[in-house]
C-alpha positions as CSV (number, residue, x, y, z in Angstrom):
1,X,0.0,0.0,0.0
2,X,1.4,3.4,-1.0
3,X,1.7,6.3,1.4
4,X,-1.0,8.8,0.4
5,X,0.7,12.1,1.3
6,X,3.9,13.7,2.4
7,X,4.2,16.9,4.3
8,X,7.0,19.1,2.8
9,X,8.4,21.9,5.0
10,X,11.4,24.2,4.9
11,X,14.0,25.2,7.3
12,X,17.1,27.4,7.1
13,X,20.7,26.4,7.7
14,X,23.2,28.5,9.6
15,X,24.5,30.0,6.4
16,X,21.0,30.9,5.1
17,X,20.4,28.0,2.8
18,X,16.7,26.9,2.6
19,X,16.4,23.1,3.0
20,X,13.3,21.1,2.1
21,X,12.3,18.2,4.3
22,X,9.3,15.9,4.5
23,X,7.7,13.6,7.1
24,X,5.7,10.5,6.2
25,X,4.3,7.6,8.2
26,X,3.9,7.0,11.9
27,X,5.9,5.3,14.6
28,X,9.4,5.8,16.1
29,X,11.4,8.6,14.2
30,X,13.8,7.5,11.5
31,X,15.9,10.2,9.8
32,X,17.3,9.3,6.4
33,X,20.4,11.3,5.5
34,X,20.4,12.9,2.1
35,X,22.1,10.6,-0.5
36,X,23.3,10.9,-4.1
37,X,20.8,13.5,-5.5
38,X,17.3,13.8,-4.2
39,X,14.1,15.6,-5.1
40,X,11.2,15.3,-2.6
41,X,8.6,16.1,-5.2
42,X,9.9,14.1,-8.2
43,X,10.8,11.0,-6.1
44,X,7.2,10.8,-4.8
45,X,6.2,8.8,-7.8
46,X,9.6,7.6,-8.8
47,X,9.5,3.7,-9.2
48,X,13.0,3.4,-7.8
49,X,12.6,5.4,-4.6
50,X,9.0,4.9,-3.8
51,X,8.9,1.3,-2.6
52,X,11.6,1.8,0.1
53,X,10.0,5.1,1.2
54,X,6.6,3.5,1.5
55,X,7.6,0.4,3.4
56,X,9.8,2.4,5.9
57,X,6.9,4.8,6.4
58,X,4.7,1.9,7.5
59,X,7.1,1.3,10.4
60,X,8.5,4.7,11.2
61,X,7.9,8.4,11.1
62,X,10.3,8.8,8.2
63,X,12.1,12.2,7.8
64,X,13.7,12.8,4.4
65,X,15.3,15.9,3.1
66,X,16.9,17.4,-0.1
67,X,20.5,18.2,0.4
68,X,21.7,21.7,-0.4
69,X,22.0,22.1,-4.2
70,X,19.3,19.5,-4.9
71,X,15.6,19.1,-5.3
72,X,13.4,21.6,-3.5
73,X,16.3,22.9,-1.4
74,X,18.3,26.0,-2.6
75,X,20.5,25.3,-5.7
76,X,22.5,28.5,-5.7
77,X,24.7,27.9,-2.7
78,X,28.3,28.8,-2.0
79,X,29.2,26.0,0.3
80,X,28.9,22.4,-0.8
81,X,31.1,20.6,1.7
82,X,31.0,17.6,4.0
83,X,30.8,19.9,7.1
84,X,27.9,21.7,5.6
85,X,26.1,18.4,4.9
86,X,26.5,17.4,8.6
87,X,25.3,20.8,9.8
88,X,22.3,20.6,7.4
89,X,21.3,17.3,8.9
90,X,21.2,18.9,12.4
91,X,19.2,21.8,11.0
92,X,16.6,19.4,9.7
93,X,16.6,17.4,13.0
94,X,16.0,20.5,15.0
95,X,13.3,21.8,12.6
96,X,11.5,18.4,12.9
97,X,11.6,18.7,16.7
98,X,13.5,15.5,17.2
99,X,15.5,14.7,20.4
100,X,16.2,11.0,20.1
101,X,15.9,9.1,16.8
102,X,17.3,6.4,14.6
103,X,19.5,7.4,11.7
104,X,19.7,5.7,8.3
105,X,22.5,6.5,5.9
106,X,23.1,5.3,2.4
107,X,26.1,5.7,0.1
108,X,27.9,9.0,1.0
109,X,25.1,9.6,3.5
110,X,26.7,6.9,5.6
111,X,29.7,9.2,6.2
112,X,27.4,12.0,7.1
113,X,25.5,9.7,9.5
114,X,28.7,8.5,11.1
115,X,29.9,12.0,11.7
116,X,26.6,13.1,13.2
117,X,26.4,10.1,15.5
118,X,29.9,10.7,16.7
119,X,29.2,14.4,17.3
120,X,25.7,14.0,18.9
121,X,25.7,10.7,20.8
122,X,22.8,11.9,22.9
123,X,20.5,12.2,19.9
124,X,21.1,9.0,17.9
125,X,19.6,5.8,19.3
126,X,20.4,3.5,16.4
127,X,22.7,3.9,13.3
128,X,21.9,1.9,10.2
129,X,24.3,2.2,7.2
130,X,23.9,0.8,3.7
131,X,26.4,0.8,0.8
132,X,28.6,3.3,2.5
133,X,32.3,4.2,3.0
134,X,34.5,5.9,5.4
135,X,37.0,6.9,2.8
136,X,36.2,8.7,-0.4
137,X,37.6,7.4,-3.7
138,X,40.6,9.7,-3.8
139,X,41.5,8.9,-0.2
140,X,41.9,5.2,-0.9
141,X,45.0,3.4,-2.0
142,X,44.4,3.8,-5.7
143,X,46.6,3.6,-8.8
144,X,47.1,6.7,-10.9
145,X,44.8,5.2,-13.5
146,X,42.0,4.8,-10.9
147,X,42.5,8.4,-9.7
148,X,42.3,9.5,-13.3
149,X,39.0,7.6,-13.7
150,X,37.6,9.4,-10.7
151,X,38.6,12.8,-12.2
152,X,37.1,11.8,-15.5
153,X,33.7,11.0,-13.9
154,X,33.6,14.6,-12.7
155,X,34.4,15.9,-16.2
156,X,31.6,13.7,-17.6
157,X,29.1,15.3,-15.2
158,X,30.2,18.8,-16.1
159,X,29.9,18.2,-19.9
160,X,26.8,16.1,-20.2
161,X,24.5,16.2,-17.1
162,X,21.8,18.5,-18.4
163,X,21.5,16.9,-21.9
164,X,18.2,15.5,-22.9
165,X,20.0,12.4,-24.2
166,X,21.1,10.1,-21.4
167,X,24.5,8.8,-22.5
168,X,26.6,10.8,-20.0
169,X,24.3,10.2,-17.0
170,X,24.0,6.5,-17.8
171,X,27.6,6.1,-16.6
172,X,26.3,6.6,-13.1
173,X,23.0,4.8,-13.7
174,X,24.8,1.6,-14.8
175,X,27.1,1.8,-11.8
176,X,24.2,2.3,-9.4
177,X,21.9,-0.3,-10.9
178,X,23.6,-2.7,-13.3
179,X,20.8,-5.2,-13.0
180,X,17.9,-2.8,-13.5
181,X,15.5,-3.2,-16.4
182,X,15.7,-0.6,-19.2
183,X,12.6,1.1,-17.9
184,X,14.1,1.3,-14.4
185,X,17.3,2.7,-15.8
186,X,15.4,5.4,-17.8
187,X,13.5,6.4,-14.7
188,X,16.6,6.8,-12.6
189,X,18.4,8.6,-15.3
190,X,15.7,11.2,-15.8
191,X,15.4,11.6,-12.0
192,X,19.1,12.4,-11.8
193,X,18.7,15.1,-14.5
194,X,15.9,16.8,-12.7
195,X,17.4,16.6,-9.2
196,X,20.2,19.2,-9.7
197,X,22.3,21.2,-12.1
198,X,25.5,20.0,-13.9
199,X,27.6,22.4,-11.8
200,X,26.2,21.2,-8.5
201,X,26.4,17.5,-9.5
202,X,30.1,17.9,-10.3
203,X,30.7,19.8,-7.0
204,X,28.9,17.1,-5.0
205,X,30.8,14.2,-6.7
206,X,34.1,16.1,-6.0
207,X,33.2,16.2,-2.3
208,X,32.4,12.5,-2.2
209,X,35.9,11.6,-3.3
210,X,37.7,13.3,-0.4
211,X,35.5,12.1,2.5
212,X,37.4,10.7,5.5
213,X,35.5,9.7,8.7
214,X,37.8,7.0,10.0
215,X,38.6,8.8,13.2
216,X,34.9,9.7,13.8
217,X,33.7,6.1,13.1
218,X,35.8,4.9,16.0
219,X,33.9,7.3,18.3
220,X,30.4,6.0,17.5
221,X,28.9,4.4,20.5
222,X,25.2,3.6,19.6
223,X,24.1,0.2,18.2
224,X,25.1,0.1,14.6
225,X,24.0,-2.0,11.6
226,X,26.1,-2.0,8.4
227,X,24.8,-3.6,5.2
228,X,26.5,-3.8,1.8
229,X,25.9,-5.8,-1.4
230,X,28.7,-8.1,-2.4
231,X,28.8,-7.1,-6.0
232,X,28.3,-3.3,-5.5
233,X,29.5,-1.7,-8.7
234,X,29.6,1.8,-7.2
235,X,31.1,1.3,-3.7
236,X,33.3,-1.8,-3.3
237,X,32.2,-4.4,-0.8
238,X,35.5,-4.0,1.0
239,X,34.6,-0.4,1.9
240,X,31.5,-1.6,3.7
241,X,33.7,-4.1,5.6
242,X,36.0,-1.2,6.5
243,X,33.1,0.8,7.9
244,X,31.9,-2.1,10.1
245,X,35.4,-2.8,11.4
246,X,35.9,0.9,12.4
247,X,32.7,1.3,14.4
248,X,32.9,-0.5,17.8
249,X,30.5,-3.4,18.0
250,X,28.9,-2.8,14.6
251,X,27.0,-5.7,13.0
252,X,27.8,-6.4,9.4
253,X,25.3,-8.0,7.0
254,X,26.4,-8.9,3.4
255,X,23.6,-8.7,0.8
256,X,23.6,-10.8,-2.4
257,X,23.2,-8.3,-5.2
258,X,25.2,-6.2,-7.7
259,X,23.1,-3.1,-7.3
260,X,24.2,-0.1,-5.3
261,X,20.6,1.2,-5.3
262,X,18.5,-1.7,-4.3
263,X,15.4,-2.4,-6.4
264,X,12.1,-3.8,-4.9
265,X,12.4,-6.7,-7.3
266,X,15.8,-7.6,-5.9
267,X,15.7,-10.3,-3.1
268,X,18.3,-8.3,-1.3
269,X,15.9,-5.4,-1.0
270,X,13.5,-7.5,1.2
271,X,16.4,-8.6,3.4
272,X,17.5,-4.9,3.7
273,X,14.1,-3.9,4.9
274,X,13.7,-6.8,7.3
275,X,17.1,-6.2,8.8
276,X,16.5,-2.4,9.3
277,X,13.1,-2.9,10.9
278,X,14.3,-5.8,13.2
279,X,17.5,-3.9,14.2
280,X,15.6,-0.9,15.3
281,X,13.2,-3.0,17.4
282,X,15.6,-5.3,19.0
283,X,18.6,-3.1,19.6
284,X,16.6,-0.4,21.5
285,X,18.5,0.9,24.6
286,X,17.3,-0.7,27.8
287,X,16.2,1.0,31.0
288,X,19.1,1.9,33.3
289,X,20.5,-1.1,35.2
290,X,20.5,-1.3,38.9
291,X,24.0,0.3,39.2
292,X,22.9,3.3,37.1
293,X,19.7,3.7,39.2
294,X,21.8,3.7,42.4
295,X,24.0,6.4,40.9
296,X,21.0,8.5,40.0
297,X,19.5,8.1,43.4
298,X,22.6,9.7,44.9
299,X,21.8,13.0,43.3
300,X,20.4,15.9,45.4
301,X,17.2,17.6,44.3
302,X,19.2,20.6,42.9
303,X,21.6,18.2,41.0
304,X,18.6,16.5,39.5
305,X,17.4,19.9,38.3
306,X,20.7,20.6,36.7
307,X,20.9,17.2,35.1
308,X,17.4,17.7,33.6
309,X,18.7,20.9,31.9
310,X,21.9,19.1,30.8
311,X,19.8,16.4,29.2
312,X,17.8,19.0,27.3
313,X,21.0,20.2,25.7
314,X,21.5,23.5,27.6
315,X,25.0,24.8,28.4
316,X,26.2,26.1,31.8
317,X,25.3,29.6,30.9
318,X,21.7,28.8,30.1
319,X,21.4,26.6,33.2
320,X,22.7,29.3,35.4
321,X,20.2,31.8,34.0
322,X,17.3,29.3,34.3
323,X,18.1,28.4,37.9
324,X,19.3,31.9,39.0
325,X,22.7,30.5,39.9
326,X,26.2,31.7,39.0
327,X,28.1,29.8,36.3
328,X,30.7,28.8,38.8
329,X,28.1,27.2,41.0
330,X,26.7,25.4,38.0
331,X,30.2,24.1,37.1
332,X,30.5,22.8,40.6
333,X,27.2,21.0,40.3
334,X,28.1,19.5,37.0
335,X,31.4,18.2,38.4
336,X,29.6,16.6,41.3
337,X,27.0,15.1,38.9
338,X,29.7,13.6,36.7
339,X,31.4,12.2,39.7
340,X,28.2,10.6,41.1
341,X,27.2,9.2,37.7
342,X,30.7,8.0,37.0
343,X,31.0,9.7,33.6
344,X,33.8,11.8,32.2
345,X,32.0,13.9,29.6
346,X,28.8,15.8,28.9
347,X,27.7,13.5,26.1
348,X,28.0,10.5,28.3
349,X,26.0,12.2,31.0
350,X,23.3,13.2,28.4
351,X,23.0,9.6,27.1
352,X,22.7,8.1,30.6
353,X,20.2,10.8,31.7
354,X,18.0,10.5,28.7
355,X,17.8,6.7,28.9
356,X,16.7,7.3,32.5
357,X,13.9,9.6,31.4
358,X,15.5,13.0,31.8
359,X,15.5,15.7,29.1
360,X,11.8,15.7,28.2
361,X,10.4,18.4,30.5
362,X,10.1,21.9,29.1
363,X,12.7,24.5,30.2
364,X,11.2,26.4,33.1
365,X,12.0,30.1,33.5
366,X,14.1,31.3,36.4
367,X,12.2,32.4,39.5
């Protein structure tokens, strides 16, 4: 059954770029990071994108967005960079009013998701990665010939992306879906043409090639699922294995397919859906154990109030203002709280507090 409607909204990034995002379905929140080209309007009926969107929307409140330079988001932007992509994800998360959610990344969106989960451990409950990589093509151990091929792909985009005839864009289409039918390839090819300009497509591909999130991957602490097709013609299988090896405790699931973009007719697509849904349901963080409960019980009433505001994401300055305290006094409370909870950092305290139910009350004004 197809989802009947999507609700498209707009938010604005720190550098003034308007970003389009949409929410479909009901259930626990799942944010899908922007991936290789998107267009919320045109992909609504796109036969390649629709099946995955529909089935995920039956299990989750699915949040999707168009990355800067694509779709309904602003195309004329100065900054197309990895850092901007990570910040845009947080802009969408805040606009959607999400505090704790699962994060799904595909292709280069995996690197964005990894960086976000490492930076905001208190926000991401589950991390699910498909067809991704920690190292962009030009960061890998490539021969000069392979490096030249990567540079040639960017030139192909610059020269032929906007043409009505598809021969240039089909270079990407055949890499993404070598086993697609001619009709499916035509649909994907046309979708790519409509999703962005030749200039933006070239800039985006250029940024893909220099991604490096190896150090950030090692900092991810949430439950993580990594899926990758064995015959992926766009991102080698070994890159998926690398991602899984870098993230502590990550579970790796090989899929039997040659397609980078999974098709609903592909048996691996059903396995992908089943794995994602099951992982989100079974890997949910548990209630604090007895030891954590004992540590929390040792907090004074004032410390509990400070911890509530920490869990809401407020810094010491805002906490001091809200509770009519000096910043020095707040720092002393924070030090005491960390000591009693046996944590060494604010993110660790936030994760523990939110799992215990803190962080959901509205911020109260100072008396």
